[in-house]
GUMIDO-801215 format. One record per residue (C-alpha): residue number from 1; residue in one letter; x, z, y. Coordinates in nm, 2 decimals, padded with zeros to 4 digits. Each point is the difference from the previous one (the first is absolute). Layout:
GUGU   num   residu        u        w        v
GUGU   NUM        A        X        Z        Y
...
***
This chain:
GUGU   num   residu        u        w        v
GUGU     1        M   -00.01    00.01   -00.02
GUGU     2        S    00.14   -00.10    00.38
GUGU     3        A    00.05    00.29    00.23
GUGU     4        R   -00.11   -00.26    00.24
GUGU     5        K   -00.34   -00.05   -00.15
GUGU     6        S   -00.28    00.14    00.25
GUGU     7        C   -00.23    00.01   -00.29
GUGU     8        Y    00.03   -00.02   -00.42
GUGU     9        R   -00.25   -00.11   -00.24
GUGU    10        L    00.02    00.15   -00.32
GUGU    11        T   -00.14   -00.17   -00.26
GUGU    12        V   -00.16    00.15   -00.38
GUGU    13        E    00.28   -00.20   -00.19
GUGU    14        E    00.27    00.22    00.18
GUGU    15        P    00.16    00.30   -00.13
GUGU    16        R   -00.12    00.35    00.04
GUGU    17        I    00.18    00.29   -00.15
GUGU    18        R   -00.16    00.23   -00.22
GUGU    19        S    00.07    00.36   -00.11
GUGU    20        V   -00.10    00.34   -00.11
GUGU    21        V    00.09    00.20    00.28
GUGU    22        S   -00.15    00.36   -00.17
GUGU    23        D   -00.28    00.22   -00.13
GUGU    24        G   -00.19   -00.36   -00.14
GUGU    25        K    00.04   -00.17    00.36
GUGU    26        T    00.12   -00.32   -00.01
GUGU    27        R    00.16   -00.23    00.31
GUGU    28        L   -00.06   -00.31    00.07
GUGU    29        Q    00.28   -00.09    00.27
GUGU    30        L    00.07   -00.34    00.20
GUGU    31        P    00.38   -00.07    00.00
GUGU    32        D    00.25    00.20    00.28
GUGU    33        E    00.01   -00.30    00.23
GUGU    34        F   -00.38    00.02    00.06
GUGU    35        G    00.05    00.37    00.14
GUGU    36        Q   -00.13    00.31   -00.12
GUGU    37        C   -00.34   -00.15   -00.21
GUGU    38        F   -00.13    00.20   -00.30
GUGU    39        H   -00.30    00.06   -00.16
GUGU    40        D   -00.02    00.32   -00.22
GUGU    41        F   -00.27    00.03   -00.27
GUGU    42        V   -00.11    00.26   -00.24
GUGU    43        E   -00.32   -00.03   -00.28
GUGU    44        L   -00.22    00.31    00.03
GUGU    45        E   -00.21   -00.14   -00.32
GUGU    46        P   -00.11   -00.28   -00.11
GUGU    47        G   -00.20   -00.19    00.29
GUGU    48        L    00.13    00.21    00.28
GUGU    49        G    00.37   -00.06    00.14
GUGU    50        L    00.15    00.15    00.33
GUGU    51        G    00.25   -00.19    00.23
GUGU    52        R    00.22    00.05    00.29
GUGU    53        L    00.11   -00.29    00.17
GUGU    54        H    00.32    00.03    00.26
GUGU    55        Y    00.07   -00.34    00.18
GUGU    56        R    00.25   -00.03    00.29
GUGU    57        P    00.13   -00.39   -00.03
GUGU    58        S    00.32   -00.09    00.20
GUGU    59        V   -00.23   -00.31    00.09
GUGU    60        R   -00.33   -00.10    00.05
GUGU    61        L   -00.16   -00.04   -00.36
GUGU    62        I   -00.23   -00.22   -00.14
GUGU    63        E   -00.05    00.13   -00.40
GUGU    64        E   -00.20   -00.22   -00.23
GUGU    65        T   -00.18    00.18   -00.29
GUGU    66        N   -00.26   -00.10   -00.27
GUGU    67        G   -00.15    00.38    00.00
GUGU    68        P    00.19    00.22   -00.25
GUGU    69        H   -00.32    00.16   -00.18
GUGU    70        D   -00.18   -00.12   -00.29
GUGU    71        G   -00.37   -00.04    00.03
GUGU    72        R   -00.21    00.09    00.26
GUGU    73        V    00.18    00.33    00.21
GUGU    74        M   -00.14    00.20    00.28
GUGU    75        V    00.35    00.10    00.23
GUGU    76        I   -00.04    00.27    00.29
GUGU    77        T    00.30   -00.06    00.26
GUGU    78        L    00.04    00.33    00.21
GUGU    79        G    00.22   -00.12    00.30
GUGU    80        L    00.31    00.26    00.11
GUGU    81        K    00.21   -00.20    00.17
GUGU    82        G    00.02   -00.34    00.18
GUGU    83        R   -00.28   -00.28   -00.10
GUGU    84        S    00.01   -00.33   -00.18
GUGU    85        C   -00.26   -00.25   -00.15
GUGU    86        Y   -00.07   -00.22   -00.28
GUGU    87        E   -00.15   -00.34    00.03
GUGU    88        G   -00.16   -00.18   -00.31
GUGU    89        Q    00.02   -00.32   -00.09
GUGU    90        D   -00.40   -00.02    00.04
GUGU    91        A    00.02    00.10    00.35
GUGU    92        T   -00.07    00.36   -00.04
GUGU    93        S    00.25    00.26    00.17
GUGU    94        L    00.06    00.36   -00.01
GUGU    95        Q    00.14    00.24    00.24
GUGU    96        F    00.19    00.30   -00.06
GUGU    97        Q    00.10    00.24    00.27
GUGU    98        K    00.06    00.39    00.11
GUGU    99        G   -00.22    00.20   -00.06
GUGU   100        Y   -00.29   -00.23   -00.13
GUGU   101        T   -00.10   -00.02   -00.38
GUGU   102        T   -00.04   -00.36   -00.12
GUGU   103        I   -00.24   -00.08   -00.31
GUGU   104        S    00.04   -00.31   -00.18
GUGU   105        T   -00.10   -00.16   -00.36
GUGU   106        F    00.14   -00.29   -00.16
GUGU   107        Q    00.13   -00.14   -00.33
GUGU   108        G    00.30   -00.21    00.04
GUGU   109        S   -00.02   -00.08    00.34
GUGU   110        P    00.29   -00.23    00.13
GUGU   111        G    00.09    00.00    00.34
GUGU   112        E    00.30    00.16    00.25
GUGU   113        R    00.08    00.32    00.14
GUGU   114        R    00.17    00.00    00.33
GUGU   115        Y    00.19    00.25    00.17
GUGU   116        E    00.22    00.02    00.32
GUGU   117        A    00.39    00.03    00.01
GUGU   118        D    00.16    00.34    00.07
GUGU   119        E   -00.37    00.18   -00.04
GUGU   120        T   -00.08    00.29   -00.21
GUGU   121        V   -00.31   -00.05   -00.23
GUGU   122        S   -00.09    00.25   -00.22
GUGU   123        Q   -00.35    00.03   -00.20
GUGU   124        L   -00.11    00.19   -00.30
GUGU   125        R   -00.25   -00.18   -00.26
GUGU   126        V   -00.25    00.13   -00.23
GUGU   127        V   -00.08   -00.24   -00.28
GUGU   128        A   -00.26   -00.02   -00.21
GUGU   129        Q   -00.11   -00.27   -00.23
GUGU   130        E   -00.35   -00.13   -00.09
GUGU   131        S   -00.03    00.21   -00.30
GUGU   132        L    00.07    00.34    00.15
GUGU   133        I   -00.26   -00.02    00.27
GUGU   134        C   -00.28   -00.12   -00.26
GUGU   135        K    00.13    00.35   -00.18
GUGU   136        Y   -00.06    00.21    00.34
GUGU   137        I   -00.31   -00.19    00.14
GUGU   138        G   -00.17   -00.22   -00.24
GUGU   139        R    00.01   -00.37   -00.06
GUGU   140        E   -00.24   -00.09    00.27
GUGU   141        R    00.15    00.19    00.26
GUGU   142        A    00.38   -00.15   -00.08
GUGU   143        A   -00.15   -00.30    00.01
GUGU   144        D   -00.21    00.03    00.33
GUGU   145        T    00.35    00.10    00.13
GUGU   146        L    00.25   -00.20   -00.14
GUGU   147        G   -00.20   -00.33    00.09
GUGU   148        S    00.12   -00.33   -00.19
GUGU   149        Q    00.19   -00.15    00.29
GUGU   150        Q    00.38   -00.08   -00.08
GUGU   151        L    00.08    00.23    00.25
GUGU   152        S   -00.25    00.24    00.23
GUGU   153        R    00.07    00.25    00.31
GUGU   154        L   -00.24    00.25   -00.10
GUGU   155        A    00.15    00.27    00.33
GUGU   156        F    00.25    00.02    00.27
GUGU   157        R   -00.08    00.35    00.18
GUGU   158        A    00.20    00.28    00.12
GUGU   159        S    00.09    00.21   -00.24
GUGU   160        T   -00.21    00.34   -00.05
GUGU   161        P    00.20    00.31    00.00
GUGU   162        A   -00.08    00.07   -00.36
GUGU   163        A    00.15   -00.35   -00.08
GUGU   164        T    00.31    00.12    00.18
GUGU   165        A    00.05    00.34   -00.18
GUGU   166        H   -00.03   -00.15   -00.31
GUGU   167        A    00.25   -00.31    00.06
GUGU   168        N    00.26    00.27    00.16
GUGU   169        A   -00.07    00.20   -00.34
GUGU   170        L    00.11   -00.28   -00.23
GUGU   171        L    00.27   -00.13    00.21
GUGU   172        S    00.17    00.32   -00.01
GUGU   173        H    00.02   -00.10   -00.41
GUGU   174        L    00.14   -00.36    00.09
GUGU   175        L    00.24    00.11    00.32
GUGU   176        P    00.32    00.11   -00.19
GUGU   177        C    00.10    00.27    00.29
GUGU   178        N   -00.37    00.15   -00.09
GUGU   179        R   -00.16    00.25   -00.28
GUGU   180        Q   -00.11   -00.19   -00.30
GUGU   181        L   -00.37    00.06   -00.10
GUGU   182        S   -00.15    00.06   -00.32
GUGU   183        R   -00.15   -00.29   -00.23
GUGU   184        L   -00.34    00.20    00.08
GUGU   185        D    00.05    00.01    00.39
GUGU   186        L    00.07   -00.30   -00.01
GUGU   187        H   -00.32   -00.14   -00.16
GUGU   188        I   -00.23    00.22    00.22
GUGU   189        H    00.20   -00.14    00.32
GUGU   190        A   -00.03   -00.34   -00.12
GUGU   191        L   -00.36    00.03   -00.15
GUGU   192        S   -00.14    00.18    00.34
GUGU   193        L    00.10   -00.34    00.21
GUGU   194        L   -00.16   -00.19   -00.25
GUGU   195        N   -00.31    00.19    00.01
GUGU   196        E    00.01    00.04    00.39
GUGU   197        Q    00.03   -00.40    00.02
GUGU   198        L   -00.27   -00.07   -00.26
GUGU   199        S   -00.24    00.26    00.15
GUGU   200        L    00.04   -00.20    00.34
GUGU   201        L   -00.02   -00.36   -00.17
GUGU   202        A   -00.24    00.04   -00.26
GUGU   203        P   -00.28    00.36    00.09
GUGU   204        Q   -00.19    00.04   -00.36
GUGU   205        H   -00.35   -00.06    00.05
GUGU   206        G   -00.21    00.22    00.23
GUGU   207        A    00.28    00.09    00.23
GUGU   208        S   -00.09    00.12    00.30
GUGU   209        S    00.07   -00.24    00.30
GUGU   210        S    00.26   -00.01    00.25
GUGU   211        P   -00.11    00.23    00.34
GUGU   212        L    00.26   -00.28    00.17
GUGU   213        S   -00.08   -00.29    00.15
GUGU   214        P    00.26   -00.24   -00.03
GUGU   215        A    00.11    00.02    00.39
GUGU   216        D    00.03    00.37   -00.05
GUGU   217        I    00.22   -00.05   -00.29
GUGU   218        E    00.23   -00.22    00.20
GUGU   219        R   -00.05    00.25    00.33
GUGU   220        I    00.15    00.28   -00.24
GUGU   221        E    00.27   -00.19   -00.18
GUGU   222        Q    00.09   -00.06    00.38
GUGU   223        A    00.02    00.35    00.07
GUGU   224        R    00.20    00.04   -00.33
GUGU   225        Q    00.23   -00.25    00.09
GUGU   226        M    00.07    00.16    00.37
GUGU   227        M    00.06    00.32   -00.15
GUGU   228        D    00.23   -00.15   -00.25
GUGU   229        E    00.21   -00.20    00.31
GUGU   230        H    00.00    00.31    00.23
GUGU   231        L    00.08    00.26   -00.23
GUGU   232        D    00.26    00.15    00.23
GUGU   233        K   -00.33    00.06    00.29
GUGU   234        P   -00.25    00.27    00.02
GUGU   235        L   -00.28   -00.23   -00.04
GUGU   236        T   -00.37    00.17   -00.01
GUGU   237        L   -00.29   -00.10   -00.17
GUGU   238        D   -00.17   -00.04    00.34
GUGU   239        Y    00.24   -00.27    00.13
GUGU   240        L    00.01   -00.16   -00.36
GUGU   241        A   -00.38   -00.04   -00.03
GUGU   242        T   -00.01   -00.11    00.39
GUGU   243        T    00.28   -00.25   -00.03
GUGU   244        V   -00.12   -00.18   -00.33
GUGU   245        G   -00.39    00.05    00.13
GUGU   246        I   -00.18    00.21   -00.24
GUGU   247        N   -00.17    00.32    00.02
GUGU   248        K    00.23    00.30   -00.07
GUGU   249        N   -00.17    00.14   -00.32
GUGU   250        K   -00.09   -00.30   -00.16
GUGU   251        L    00.36   -00.06    00.04
GUGU   252        K    00.12    00.36   -00.17
GUGU   253        D   -00.28   -00.07   -00.26
GUGU   254        G    00.11   -00.32   -00.04
GUGU   255        M    00.35    00.05   -00.07
GUGU   256        I   -00.13    00.28   -00.25
GUGU   257        Y   -00.19   -00.29   -00.16
GUGU   258        L    00.23   -00.26   -00.03
GUGU   259        Y    00.35    00.18   -00.08
GUGU   260        N   -00.17    00.36   -00.10
GUGU   261        A    00.23    00.16    00.25
GUGU   262        T   -00.11    00.18    00.33
GUGU   263        P    00.17   -00.15    00.32
GUGU   264        T    00.27    00.31   -00.05
GUGU   265        E    00.05   -00.07   -00.35
GUGU   266        L    00.04   -00.37    00.05
GUGU   267        L    00.24    00.07    00.29
GUGU   268        L    00.22    00.25   -00.20
GUGU   269        E   -00.01   -00.29   -00.31
GUGU   270        L    00.09   -00.27    00.26
GUGU   271        R    00.30    00.25    00.13
GUGU   272        M    00.13    00.07   -00.36
GUGU   273        T   -00.01   -00.31   -00.14
GUGU   274        K    00.19   -00.14    00.31
GUGU   275        A    00.29    00.30   -00.02
GUGU   276        L    00.05   -00.13   -00.35
GUGU   277        T    00.08   -00.33    00.08
GUGU   278        L    00.24    00.11    00.30
GUGU   279        L    00.21    00.25   -00.18
GUGU   280        E    00.03   -00.22   -00.27
GUGU   281        T    00.17   -00.21    00.29
GUGU   282        G    00.25    00.26    00.01
GUGU   283        L   -00.11    00.15    00.33
GUGU   284        R    00.03    00.34    00.10
GUGU   285        V   -00.27    00.25   -00.06
GUGU   286        S   -00.03    00.05    00.38
GUGU   287        Q   -00.02   -00.37    00.11
GUGU   288        V   -00.27   -00.04   -00.28
GUGU   289        A   -00.17    00.34    00.13
GUGU   290        W   -00.04   -00.17    00.37
GUGU   291        K   -00.15   -00.37   -00.13
GUGU   292        V   -00.27    00.14   -00.15
GUGU   293        G   -00.11    00.26    00.22
GUGU   294        Y    00.17    00.32   -00.08
GUGU   295        K    00.18    00.19    00.33
GUGU   296        Y    00.16    00.24   -00.25
GUGU   297        P    00.21   -00.14   -00.31
GUGU   298        N   -00.07    00.35   -00.15
GUGU   299        N   -00.36   -00.02    00.01
GUGU   300        F    00.05   -00.36   -00.12
GUGU   301        T    00.22    00.10   -00.29
GUGU   302        V   -00.30    00.27   -00.11
GUGU   303        A   -00.29   -00.28    00.03
GUGU   304        F    00.20   -00.25   -00.20
GUGU   305        T    00.14    00.27   -00.29
GUGU   306        R   -00.40    00.11   -00.02
GUGU   307        Y   -00.14   -00.33   -00.01
GUGU   308        H    00.27   -00.18   -00.24
GUGU   309        G    00.08    00.29   -00.21
GUGU   310        K    00.38   -00.03    00.09
GUGU   311        S    00.19    00.05    00.32
GUGU   312        P    00.18   -00.30    00.18
GUGU   313        K    00.34    00.10   -00.12
GUGU   314        A   -00.15    00.09   -00.36
GUGU   315        L   -00.10   -00.37   -00.05
GUGU   316        F    00.30   -00.15    00.24
GUGU   317        G    00.28    00.23    00.01
GUGU   318        K    00.29   -00.21   -00.10
GUGU   319        R   -00.14   -00.29    00.22
GUGU   320        L   -00.14    00.23    00.30
GUGU   321        S    00.21    00.04    00.32
GUGU   322        Q   -00.04    00.37    00.12
GUGU   323        P   -00.16    00.05    00.34
***
């Protein structure tokens, strides 16, 4: 690969490096000349898999794919860092972005994944085959959910606090610097993620309809996005409601309905998720505390430890510069 190339297309035939990392995890990695680009995957049980994608290509990269899964599957992708996209040969497309959950179903969909140069993309993926989905929700609901198209985008929405919490727990198994989860814990978190998304996509017959209009949902998600983008600012519920144009009580109730969290709980979830990401980059505790809205590092450390179960130093002691 020429270093002067501004873009490189990696075909299906070109080599990928496959290796066993540890504890049943396999890694599919691109050659070093493309930068740091790999995907770790572990099968939790027949029909249910967990993957972590980490790409930081040295050039703009277009990676051709035929779809690596046998049979029809649902893939739940939680964006952790950066953004990327997928373009199918049938003109369908998928977007993946930090803070958002993308749900797709397909069966061998040829297309291409696109990544920008020198930008880190990190994603957590739960892969469920049709047989497993039928096992838990029945063939009729599974058929309604999975559809029959070659590739379908079922959802692209802000990740709920519950989904983010399960993702963080699963990452503790996939990231080498963190603790390893038991097999039972892995199943619980992965199936909880799957259950949440299936409940939103294919509610059981007789379930009550949403009390929120599409316009309400859009405004509530705008408010959540504002919180996420201004974690260092003391945004009040009144300010958020006025800015997005919604009643304060409806905003509060809507967050509970959509994210299963009060505004205060949601803010804490966003802060702790952001803090984990920043600490992974090697920032000092005092810097991270300020960026996520804590005036005093000690207060941040207490909140982080209570939320994640371990202190920043316990999780990142070997990489963390001291304040």
